[in-house]
C-alpha positions as CSV (number, residue, x, y, z in Angstrom):
1,X,6.0,0.1,-3.9
2,X,6.8,-0.9,-0.5
3,X,10.2,-2.9,0.2
4,X,9.6,-4.9,3.5
5,X,13.9,-5.9,4.1
6,X,15.1,-9.1,5.6
7,X,15.2,-9.7,9.3
8,X,18.2,-9.1,11.6
9,X,18.9,-12.3,12.3
10,X,18.4,-13.8,8.9
11,X,21.1,-11.9,7.7
12,X,23.0,-12.7,10.5
13,X,22.2,-16.7,9.6
14,X,22.8,-16.4,5.5
15,X,25.7,-14.0,5.6
16,X,24.2,-12.2,2.7
17,X,24.6,-8.6,2.4
18,X,21.0,-8.7,0.8
19,X,19.9,-6.1,-1.5
20,X,15.6,-6.6,-2.3
21,X,13.4,-4.8,-4.0
22,X,14.1,-2.3,-7.1
23,X,17.8,-1.2,-7.1
24,X,19.1,1.8,-9.2
25,X,17.7,3.9,-11.7
26,X,15.0,2.2,-12.6
27,X,13.2,2.2,-15.8
28,X,10.5,5.7,-15.5
29,X,6.5,4.8,-16.1
30,X,7.4,1.1,-15.0
31,X,5.7,-1.0,-12.4
32,X,7.9,-1.4,-9.2
33,X,7.7,-5.0,-7.8
34,X,7.5,-5.6,-3.4
35,X,10.4,-7.5,-1.7
36,X,8.6,-9.8,0.7
37,X,10.6,-12.8,2.7
38,X,8.3,-16.0,2.6
39,X,8.2,-18.2,6.0
40,X,10.4,-20.2,4.9
41,X,12.9,-17.2,5.0
42,X,13.6,-16.6,1.3
43,X,13.1,-13.9,-0.1
44,X,11.0,-13.1,-2.7
45,X,10.1,-10.3,-5.2
46,X,5.7,-9.6,-6.0
47,X,6.2,-8.9,-9.5
48,X,3.3,-6.0,-10.4
49,X,1.6,-7.3,-13.5
50,X,2.5,-5.9,-16.6
51,X,2.9,-5.5,-20.6
52,X,6.3,-5.7,-22.4
53,X,8.2,-6.1,-25.8
54,X,9.3,-9.9,-25.4
55,X,12.0,-11.6,-27.9
56,X,14.0,-9.7,-30.4
57,X,13.8,-9.2,-34.5
58,X,18.0,-8.7,-34.4
59,X,19.7,-11.7,-33.0
60,X,19.0,-15.7,-33.3
61,X,15.4,-16.4,-35.0
62,X,14.1,-18.1,-32.3
63,X,14.2,-15.2,-30.4
64,X,11.3,-13.4,-33.4
65,X,9.6,-12.2,-34.4
66,X,9.4,-9.2,-31.3
67,X,6.3,-9.0,-30.0
68,X,4.0,-7.4,-27.2
69,X,3.1,-9.4,-24.0
70,X,1.1,-8.4,-20.8
71,X,2.1,-10.9,-18.4
72,X,-0.7,-11.0,-14.9
73,X,1.3,-10.0,-10.6
74,X,3.4,-13.0,-9.8
75,X,6.3,-13.9,-7.3
76,X,9.8,-14.5,-8.0
77,X,13.0,-15.9,-6.2
78,X,15.1,-13.2,-5.2
79,X,18.2,-15.4,-6.4
80,X,18.7,-19.2,-8.0
81,X,17.3,-22.1,-5.7
82,X,20.3,-22.3,-3.4
83,X,22.0,-26.1,-1.4
84,X,21.4,-25.1,2.2
85,X,17.2,-24.1,0.3
86,X,17.3,-28.1,-0.4
87,X,18.7,-28.8,3.0
88,X,15.7,-27.0,4.5
89,X,13.7,-29.6,3.2
90,X,16.0,-32.6,3.5
91,X,16.0,-33.5,0.2
92,X,19.5,-34.5,-1.8
93,X,22.2,-32.2,-3.5
94,X,22.6,-33.4,-6.8
95,X,25.0,-30.1,-7.1
96,X,28.4,-30.6,-8.7
97,X,30.0,-27.4,-6.9
98,X,28.9,-27.6,-3.5
99,X,28.3,-24.9,-1.2
100,X,24.9,-23.5,0.9
101,X,24.6,-20.4,-0.7
102,X,26.1,-22.1,-4.4
103,X,22.8,-22.4,-6.5
104,X,22.2,-26.6,-6.9
105,X,22.4,-27.6,-10.7
106,X,22.6,-30.7,-11.7
107,X,18.6,-30.5,-11.8
108,X,16.5,-31.9,-14.4
109,X,13.0,-30.2,-14.8
110,X,11.5,-32.8,-13.6
111,X,12.9,-32.3,-10.6
112,X,12.9,-28.7,-10.1
113,X,8.8,-29.1,-10.7
114,X,9.1,-31.8,-8.2
115,X,10.9,-29.1,-5.6
116,X,9.0,-27.0,-6.0
117,X,5.6,-29.0,-5.0
118,X,7.7,-29.8,-1.6
119,X,8.4,-26.5,-1.0
120,X,4.7,-25.6,-1.6
121,X,3.7,-28.1,1.1
122,X,5.8,-26.9,3.7
123,X,4.9,-23.5,3.2
124,X,1.1,-24.7,3.7
125,X,0.7,-24.3,-0.5
126,X,-1.2,-25.9,-2.3
127,X,1.6,-27.4,-5.3
128,X,0.5,-27.4,-8.6
129,X,2.3,-29.9,-10.4
130,X,0.6,-33.3,-11.0
131,X,3.5,-35.4,-9.9
132,X,2.8,-38.3,-12.5
133,X,2.7,-36.2,-16.3
134,X,4.0,-33.1,-13.9
135,X,0.9,-31.2,-15.8
136,X,0.4,-27.6,-13.9
137,X,-2.1,-26.6,-12.2
138,X,-1.3,-22.6,-12.9
139,X,-5.1,-22.0,-10.4
140,X,-2.4,-23.5,-7.3
141,X,-1.3,-21.4,-4.5
142,X,1.6,-23.0,-4.9
143,X,5.5,-22.7,-6.1
144,X,6.2,-23.5,-9.9
145,X,9.1,-22.8,-12.3
146,X,8.4,-19.7,-14.1
147,X,6.8,-19.3,-17.8
148,X,9.6,-17.9,-20.3
149,X,7.6,-14.7,-20.4
150,X,7.6,-14.1,-16.9
151,X,11.1,-15.5,-16.5
152,X,12.2,-12.4,-19.6
153,X,9.3,-9.7,-17.9
154,X,11.7,-9.6,-14.6
155,X,14.6,-9.6,-16.7
156,X,14.4,-6.8,-19.0
157,X,13.1,-4.3,-16.0
158,X,11.1,-2.5,-17.8
159,X,13.9,-2.0,-20.8
160,X,14.5,-2.9,-23.9
161,X,17.7,-3.5,-24.6
162,X,20.0,-6.6,-24.3
163,X,20.6,-6.4,-20.8
164,X,18.4,-4.8,-18.6
165,X,21.2,-2.3,-17.7
166,X,21.5,-1.7,-21.4
167,X,23.2,-3.4,-24.5
168,X,27.2,-2.6,-23.1
169,X,28.6,-6.6,-22.7
170,X,31.3,-4.6,-21.2
171,X,29.5,-3.9,-18.1
172,X,28.2,-7.6,-18.3
173,X,31.3,-8.3,-15.0
174,X,29.0,-6.5,-12.9
175,X,25.7,-8.4,-12.9
176,X,27.6,-12.2,-14.0
177,X,29.6,-14.8,-13.2
178,X,29.8,-16.1,-17.0
179,X,32.7,-17.5,-18.7
180,X,34.7,-14.2,-18.8
181,X,35.5,-13.9,-14.9
182,X,34.4,-17.2,-13.5
183,X,36.4,-19.2,-11.0
184,X,35.7,-23.0,-13.2
185,X,32.2,-23.3,-11.4
186,X,29.3,-21.0,-9.5
187,X,29.4,-18.5,-7.1
188,X,27.6,-18.0,-4.1
189,X,23.6,-16.5,-5.1
190,X,24.1,-12.6,-5.2
191,X,28.1,-11.6,-5.1
192,X,26.9,-9.4,-8.2
193,X,24.5,-6.7,-8.8
194,X,21.0,-7.6,-9.4
195,X,18.7,-6.1,-12.3
196,X,17.2,-3.5,-11.5
197,X,14.4,-4.8,-9.7
198,X,16.6,-6.0,-7.7
199,X,16.3,-9.9,-9.3
200,X,20.1,-11.5,-8.4
201,X,22.1,-13.9,-11.6
202,X,19.3,-13.7,-13.9
203,X,22.9,-13.4,-16.2
204,X,25.3,-16.6,-15.7
205,X,25.6,-18.9,-12.7
206,X,23.0,-21.2,-13.7
207,X,21.0,-21.6,-16.8
208,X,17.5,-21.8,-15.8
209,X,14.6,-23.4,-16.4
210,X,11.3,-22.6,-17.9
211,X,8.1,-24.5,-16.8
212,X,7.4,-23.9,-21.2
213,X,8.1,-26.7,-23.7
214,X,10.6,-25.3,-26.3
215,X,9.4,-24.8,-29.6
216,X,11.7,-22.2,-32.1
217,X,8.3,-20.9,-33.7
218,X,6.4,-19.9,-30.9
219,X,6.5,-16.6,-30.6
220,X,5.0,-16.8,-34.0
221,X,1.6,-17.7,-32.8
222,X,2.2,-16.6,-28.6
223,X,-1.1,-15.3,-27.2
224,X,-0.7,-11.6,-25.7
225,X,-1.6,-12.5,-22.3
226,X,0.0,-15.0,-19.9
227,X,1.8,-17.4,-22.5
228,X,2.5,-20.4,-21.4
229,X,4.4,-22.5,-24.7
230,X,2.8,-24.9,-26.7
231,X,0.6,-28.3,-25.7
232,X,3.9,-30.5,-26.2
233,X,7.2,-30.6,-27.3
234,X,10.4,-32.8,-26.6
235,X,12.4,-30.2,-24.8
236,X,11.9,-27.3,-22.5
237,X,13.1,-23.5,-22.3
238,X,16.4,-22.8,-20.3
239,X,17.4,-18.9,-19.9
240,X,19.6,-16.5,-18.8
241,X,23.2,-18.1,-19.7
242,X,25.8,-20.0,-16.8
243,X,29.3,-19.5,-15.0
244,X,30.4,-21.2,-18.5
245,X,28.3,-18.3,-21.4
246,X,29.5,-16.0,-22.8
247,X,28.0,-12.4,-23.6
248,X,24.9,-13.3,-25.9
249,X,24.1,-16.1,-24.1
250,X,23.5,-14.2,-20.8
251,X,21.4,-12.2,-23.5
252,X,17.5,-11.3,-21.9
253,X,16.0,-12.1,-24.7
254,X,18.8,-15.4,-25.4
255,X,16.4,-19.0,-25.8
256,X,18.0,-22.0,-25.2
257,X,16.5,-26.0,-24.5
258,X,17.4,-29.2,-22.9
259,X,15.5,-32.8,-22.5
260,X,13.8,-32.5,-19.1
261,X,14.1,-35.8,-17.8
262,X,18.1,-36.5,-18.5
263,X,18.0,-39.9,-16.4
264,X,21.4,-40.8,-16.9
265,X,23.8,-38.9,-14.1
266,X,27.1,-38.7,-16.1
267,X,25.1,-36.6,-18.4
268,X,24.3,-34.1,-15.7
269,X,24.7,-30.6,-16.7
270,X,26.4,-28.5,-14.0
271,X,24.9,-24.9,-15.5
272,X,21.8,-26.2,-15.0
273,X,19.6,-24.3,-11.8
274,X,16.4,-23.1,-11.4
275,X,14.5,-20.6,-9.1
276,X,10.8,-20.6,-8.6
277,X,7.6,-18.4,-8.6
278,X,4.2,-18.9,-7.5
279,X,1.0,-16.6,-8.5
280,X,-0.4,-13.8,-5.4
281,X,-2.7,-14.0,-3.5
282,X,-5.5,-11.3,-2.7
283,X,-3.2,-9.7,0.4
284,X,-0.1,-9.3,-1.7
285,X,-2.5,-8.4,-4.4
286,X,-3.4,-5.9,-2.7
287,X,0.0,-4.8,-1.5
288,X,0.7,-4.2,-4.9
289,X,-2.4,-1.5,-5.6
290,X,-3.9,-3.9,-8.3
């Protein structure tokens, strides 16, 4: 496993204490990600492909059945997309809780997809989303929203418990800005501990849009390799819980959904944000030995 740290100049610029890459007692016999910094100065984790058991038979009906899934290697943001990333691309900041290192929120699914395209262009990559119907080209080199399977794979970090650190909700305060400890809004990203693969704020802070259309019964018919959700539906998947969520909503298997294109700003939710993923290039695949 290679762990490429952020340059000191970037650390000084962001003011972050960055833990980039696997931390703590990483699960045995699981693939380990590598950490790199993009040309935009954003830390990402290169996730090796692997298999895991997705969902749960112990909680909500839409989390069942628990089923084996295999995902191909992909890159994922260490942090939720922040307001300073919007500023760097000269995009309007929709967030209610303003601060450069807080996550962007009040984001529609369609706007998150457009940000992915803009970020891709900025880094010289091929955008994934068609900007009319929002069909996604998964073979494009640019950024997109994570599939629900990719999100849960990264969140579990090789675990099979309610959270990657176990099932004791009493420990969640160390990992998440959520109802029990939030100060009436979001935290700056990275304030809480990362999971064992080095991903921050997967629990709490803001719900994160996934690429997938939501279907409560999808797991019963989901393909094993790289599931991407059903072809059509009215809502898109959200994962991870938010600053006002209880511990149960922050579990790695918990599923939520919302209208992807709310048009009335009065109904925009300051609990919804996102992070980006993309496919790996040949050099990155070689780095992981896959």
